[in-house]
N, C-alpha and C positions, 0 to 999 in steps of 0.2 A: 623511406617515407613511412612504410607500414610499422617499422620498429619504433619510430618516433610517436606515432599515434598510440601504439600499445603502451609505451612508456608514459605518455600523457594520461591515458586512462588509469593506469596503475597509480600514478601520482595523485590523481583526483580521488580515487578510492581510498588511498592511504590518508589523505588530508581530510576526508569526510568525517563528520561527527553527527551522531544521532542525539537529539535532545527533545524534551517536552516542548510543545508549542504553547505560546501565550496569546492572549487577546491581541497584543501588539503585532503579532505575526499575521493577523487577519488579512491585511491588504496584500501582502506578498503571497499568502496562500491562495487568495482569490485570483491573483495574476497567474499563478501556476495552474490553477483550476481551469481558467479560460483557455490556456494553451494546450492543456492535456485532454480535455473532454469536449465532445460534441454538444452535450447538454450540461453546461456548467451550473453548479449551484451558485446562488448569489452570495456576496460577501457576508451579509448579515447571518445567513444560515451557517456558513462556515465558522464565523465567530461564535455563534451560539453553541455549536458542537465543540469547539475548542474549550469553551468554558463549562460545558456540560459535565457534572460530576459522575455521570454514568459512562462517559466516553473516555477513551485514551487517545490522545492526539500527539503524534510525534512528528518531528521534522528532521530532515537530513540536510546538512549544510556542508559546503566545500569552500575553503578559503573565506569563511565568514559569511557566505551567501546561501540563503535558503533555496534549495533546488528541488526539494521533494517533500512529501508529507504522507502520513497515513492517519485515518480517523476510524476508530472502531468503537462499538458500544459493548459493554459488559453487563450481563444480567446473570447473577449467581455464577454457575460454572460454564456459561456459554458466552461466546463473543460473536459479533457480526462485523466484518470489515465493510465499512460503507464507502470508503475512498482510499485509494493509494495512487499517487501520481509522482512522476519525476519529469522535469522539464524535458522536452524533446531533445534538445542539444546535449543533455547529460545522460541520455539513455544508453543502454548497452555498455555500461561501465561498472556494473555491479552495485550501483547505488540502491536500486529498488530491492535487490536481493538482500543487501545489508540492512535496509530499513525493515523489510519483512521479517528477517531473522531476529532483529532486535525486538520487534513487537511480539513475535511468538515466544521468545525467551521470557519477556516481561509477563505475558499472559500466563505462561506456565507457572511462574513464580507466584502469581496471583491466585492460582488454583483453577484456572480455566481448563476445561477438558475438551470442549467442542468449539470449533470455529467454522463459521459459514460466511460465504460471500457470493455475489453475482458478478459474472464477467460476460462481456459481449461474446457471442458465438464466433464472431469474426476476429477477435483479438487473440491470435495464436501466441504472440509473445507473452501476454499476460497469463494465459493458460499454462504455458510452459514454466513460467516462474512459479506459479502456484503448485504445479505438479512436482517440481523440483523439491518443494518443501513438504510433499506428502498429501496435498489436497487431491481429492478425487471428485469427479462429477457425480452428483447425487440427484440431480433433477434439472428441469427446464422450465423457465418462465416465458411463456409465449408473448411476443410483442412487448416485452418488458421495457425496451427502449422505444417508446411509442412514436416519437418523431421520425425515427428511421425504420420503424416497424421491424425491429430486430429482436430476436430471442436472446435471453440471458441463460447461461449455464449456471446452475447453482453448484458451487464446489464446497466441499466440507473436509475438515481435518479433525480426527480424534487425536488430540495433542499428545497423549501418552504413546500412541502408536508411532507418531512422527519422531518422537524422541527416542523410542526404543530402536528404531531403524536408522537413527542418525540423520534424519531428513531435516531436522530443525536445528 
């Protein structure tokens, strides 16, 4: 049974494709958002960011179905990752890793040198993903997630360092 599950995960990862999001993806992105976050953004906010010229919005699909996305904003040589999500039933299959790697490569080609994000203090899985790519904790935002009264860790990556050490 375990071998079958491993094979299935590998097959999904191999079939996955990263692509730019479009306004037409807004409804599906909002569905993923509601399943992935305790404080989901409304659909109109997600659609606004998908269309924002200062944003980079990418999705990952497997078998033609959008199962995850990332949205970040770019200002000069800095980027801020605002959202990254994969549907719960598709997690732990390398899709978030692939999506983040694709984003980091694209940002590097764009000339971005610093990337920042916030992550829940309690989200060890997300922290591990970011650390795998060279992000380090650079600060704390107290009660950032106000409904749950939870702190956010600020994590940052100097992109040239991540590339130098093969983390990206």
